C-alpha positions as CSV (number, residue, x, y, z in Angstrom):
1,M,0.1,0.4,-0.2
2,L,1.5,3.4,-1.0
3,R,1.5,6.3,1.6
4,E,-0.3,9.4,0.8
5,D,2.9,11.4,0.3
6,R,4.4,9.0,-2.3
7,I,0.4,9.4,-3.8
8,V,0.3,13.3,-3.8
9,R,3.9,12.7,-5.4
10,L,2.9,10.1,-8.9
11,L,-0.2,12.5,-8.4
12,A,1.7,16.0,-9.4
13,E,4.0,14.1,-11.4
14,K,1.0,12.9,-13.3
15,L,-0.3,17.0,-13.9
16,R,3.3,17.8,-15.4
17,V,3.0,15.4,-18.2
18,R,-0.7,16.7,-18.5
19,N,1.5,20.2,-19.1
20,K,4.2,19.0,-21.3
21,R,1.1,17.8,-23.1
22,L,-0.7,20.6,-23.8
23,G,1.9,22.9,-24.0
24,E,2.3,25.9,-22.4
25,R,0.4,28.4,-24.3
26,H,-2.6,26.3,-23.7
27,E,-5.6,27.6,-21.7
28,Q,-6.4,24.6,-19.8
29,H,-2.2,24.7,-18.9
30,L,-2.2,23.9,-15.1
31,G,1.0,26.0,-14.2
32,Q,3.9,25.3,-12.3
33,V,3.1,22.1,-10.5
34,L,4.4,21.8,-6.1
35,T,3.9,19.4,-3.8
36,R,3.9,19.1,-0.9
37,V,3.9,23.4,0.6
38,T,5.3,24.1,3.7
39,P,5.1,28.3,3.8
40,A,4.5,27.7,7.5
41,K,7.6,26.6,7.9
42,S,9.5,29.2,5.8
43,S,11.4,32.1,7.6
44,K,10.8,34.7,4.2
45,V,7.9,33.9,4.5
46,Y,7.8,34.6,8.1
47,A,10.2,37.2,7.7
48,L,7.8,38.9,5.2
49,L,4.3,38.5,7.7
50,K,6.2,40.2,11.0
51,E,6.9,43.1,8.5
52,I,3.3,43.3,8.2
53,Y,2.0,43.1,11.2
54,G,5.1,42.7,13.8
55,G,5.5,40.4,16.3
56,L,2.5,38.1,15.7
57,S,2.0,36.7,12.2
58,P,-1.6,34.7,11.5
59,P,-1.2,30.9,10.8
60,L,-0.5,29.6,7.9
61,Q,-2.0,25.9,8.4
62,P,-2.2,23.4,6.6
63,D,0.5,22.6,4.6
64,I,-1.1,22.0,0.7
65,D,-0.5,19.0,-0.8
66,I,-0.6,20.5,-4.3
67,L,-0.2,24.0,-6.1
68,L,-0.2,25.0,-9.0
69,R,1.1,28.1,-10.3
70,K,0.7,30.1,-13.0
71,N,1.7,33.8,-12.9
72,D,-0.8,35.6,-9.8
73,D,-3.1,32.7,-10.3
74,I,-2.1,30.1,-7.8
75,R,-4.5,27.6,-6.7
76,A,-4.3,24.8,-4.1
77,V,-5.3,20.8,-3.9
78,E,-6.2,19.3,-0.5
79,V,-5.5,15.1,-0.9
80,K,-7.2,12.0,0.3
81,V,-6.4,9.2,-0.1
82,F,-9.4,5.7,0.3
83,H,-8.5,2.7,1.5
84,L,-10.2,-0.6,2.1
85,E,-10.3,-1.7,5.6
86,A,-10.5,-4.8,7.0
87,G,-14.6,-6.1,7.1
88,N,-14.9,-4.1,3.6
89,R,-14.9,-0.7,5.0
90,L,-12.9,2.6,4.0
91,S,-9.9,3.8,5.9
92,R,-11.8,7.5,6.3
93,S,-15.2,9.2,6.1
94,Y,-16.9,11.3,3.1
95,Y,-16.1,13.9,5.0
96,E,-12.7,14.4,4.9
97,G,-10.5,17.1,4.2
98,I,-12.9,18.7,3.8
99,D,-12.2,21.1,7.5
100,Q,-8.9,21.6,5.8
101,A,-9.4,22.7,2.6
102,L,-12.1,25.2,3.5
103,A,-8.4,26.2,5.2
104,L,-6.8,27.1,2.2
105,L,-8.5,30.0,1.0
106,M,-7.5,31.7,3.9
107,F,-4.3,31.9,1.7
108,G,-5.6,33.7,-0.7
109,F,-5.8,31.0,-3.8
110,N,-8.0,32.0,-6.3
111,K,-9.3,28.1,-6.3
112,V,-9.3,25.5,-3.7
113,A,-10.0,22.3,-4.7
114,L,-10.5,18.8,-3.1
115,W,-9.2,15.4,-4.4
116,H,-10.2,12.6,-2.7
117,I,-8.2,9.0,-4.8
118,F,-10.3,5.8,-4.5
119,D,-7.8,2.7,-4.5
120,K,-7.7,0.3,-7.2
121,D,-9.3,-2.3,-4.6
122,I,-13.0,-0.4,-4.5
123,E,-15.2,-1.1,-6.0
124,L,-17.1,1.8,-7.8
125,E,-20.6,1.2,-6.1
126,K,-18.7,2.0,-2.7
127,L,-16.6,5.5,-4.9
128,A,-19.7,5.8,-6.0
129,R,-21.5,6.1,-2.7
130,Y,-19.1,8.5,-0.9
131,G,-17.7,10.3,-3.7
132,S,-21.7,11.7,-4.4
133,S,-21.9,11.6,-0.6
134,A,-19.1,14.8,-0.3
135,Q,-20.3,16.0,-3.7
136,L,-24.0,16.6,-1.8
137,F,-22.2,18.5,0.8
138,I,-20.2,20.1,0.2
139,R,-21.9,21.9,-3.6
140,E,-26.0,21.7,-3.0
141,Q,-26.0,21.7,0.5
142,L,-23.5,23.8,2.3
143,R,-22.4,25.5,-1.0
144,L,-19.3,25.5,0.0
145,P,-16.6,27.6,-1.9
146,L,-14.9,24.5,-2.9
147,D,-14.0,22.0,-6.2
148,F,-14.6,18.4,-6.0
149,T,-13.7,15.5,-7.4
150,A,-13.2,11.4,-6.7
151,M,-10.5,9.7,-8.3
152,Y,-9.9,6.3,-9.0
153,L,-5.7,5.3,-8.2
154,T,-5.8,2.5,-11.1
155,K,-1.8,0.2,-11.5
156,E,-1.7,-1.1,-14.8
157,N,1.9,-2.9,-16.0
158,G,3.4,-0.9,-13.0
159,D,2.1,2.2,-14.1
160,Y,-0.1,4.2,-11.4
161,D,-3.0,6.4,-13.6
162,F,-5.9,8.7,-11.0
163,V,-8.8,8.5,-12.9
164,P,-11.8,11.9,-12.4
165,T,-15.3,10.1,-12.1
166,Q,-18.1,11.9,-12.1
167,P,-21.3,10.9,-10.6
168,R,-24.7,11.6,-11.8
169,I,-28.2,11.7,-9.4
170,S,-31.4,12.8,-10.7
171,D,-32.4,14.2,-7.1
172,F,-30.3,16.0,-4.9
173,R,-32.6,15.7,-2.3
174,T,-33.4,12.8,-2.1
175,M,-30.1,11.9,-3.6
176,E,-31.1,8.5,-5.8
177,L,-28.1,7.6,-7.7
178,V,-28.6,6.7,-11.5
179,E,-25.0,6.0,-12.5
180,T,-21.1,7.3,-12.0
181,R,-18.7,8.3,-14.8
182,V,-15.5,7.0,-14.8
183,L,-14.0,9.8,-17.3
184,K,-10.3,9.4,-19.1
185,K,-7.1,9.7,-17.4
186,I,-6.0,13.0,-15.3
187,D,-2.6,12.7,-17.8
188,D,-5.0,12.8,-20.4
189,P,-4.2,16.4,-22.5
190,S,-8.2,15.2,-23.8
191,F,-9.6,15.3,-20.5
192,P,-10.7,19.2,-20.0
193,F,-10.0,20.7,-16.2
194,V,-13.5,22.6,-14.8
195,W,-12.7,24.5,-12.1
196,K,-16.5,25.7,-10.6
197,S,-15.9,27.8,-7.5
198,T,-14.4,31.0,-6.4
199,N,-12.7,31.4,-3.4
200,P,-14.9,34.2,-2.0
201,L,-11.8,36.1,1.0
202,L,-10.0,37.3,-1.2
203,T,-10.7,41.0,-0.9
204,Y,-10.3,39.6,3.7
205,P,-7.7,42.5,4.2
206,L,-5.6,39.5,6.3
207,V,-6.5,37.2,2.8
208,T,-4.7,39.9,0.3
209,N,-2.3,40.3,3.2
210,I,-1.2,36.5,2.8
211,R,-1.7,35.9,-0.8
212,K,1.1,39.4,-1.4
213,V,3.6,37.2,0.8
214,M,2.4,34.0,-1.3
215,L,3.3,35.6,-4.7
216,E,6.7,37.2,-3.5
217,W,7.8,33.6,-1.7
218,L,6.5,31.3,-4.5
219,S,8.0,33.0,-7.2
220,T,11.5,32.1,-5.8
221,R,10.4,28.4,-5.9
222,R,10.9,25.7,-8.5
223,E,9.1,22.4,-9.5
């Protein structure tokens, strides 16, 4: 069983492969792909925030699993991985990661997404139930400013792939699931990334300041 940090690195590499296939000028190019970004541990970030706030700077939590940067457009992805445990139970709850994803809005990202990655051994019906429940909770019931995707982690000839899914629900009030479509691999350039939610906190002074510091710090970062 792969560790979550290893899966995040594999996912990031697939996004870089996708970028290369698209080319930098393509509108679907995701920009720079960074993993396990930890601004709270950066002395430069601390120094920049100290200039603004003095000795007391705002908390920078959580760490960022995947950060996408295209000029001043910065986006964050919180990743949670699901495995099968004894008794055919999943290792996490369907709402896993929502709190971390919401906290990422405070960094001043243009957009924030939560991606649930399901191991290849998990049956599609179980993925569909968890994925559609999370989507219902985030988008329809609470209308949170987060994008959400449930993906399959597959393995073929020693190579891992990430395959997004799309639940079709006839009525969000009754949660009647029609089907779950398995889409194209995430590194397939013909698969369109769609970001529906925008960070509503971008005009807040605290968020504006943190965003400014993040952009300055990220200008020196490399993949």
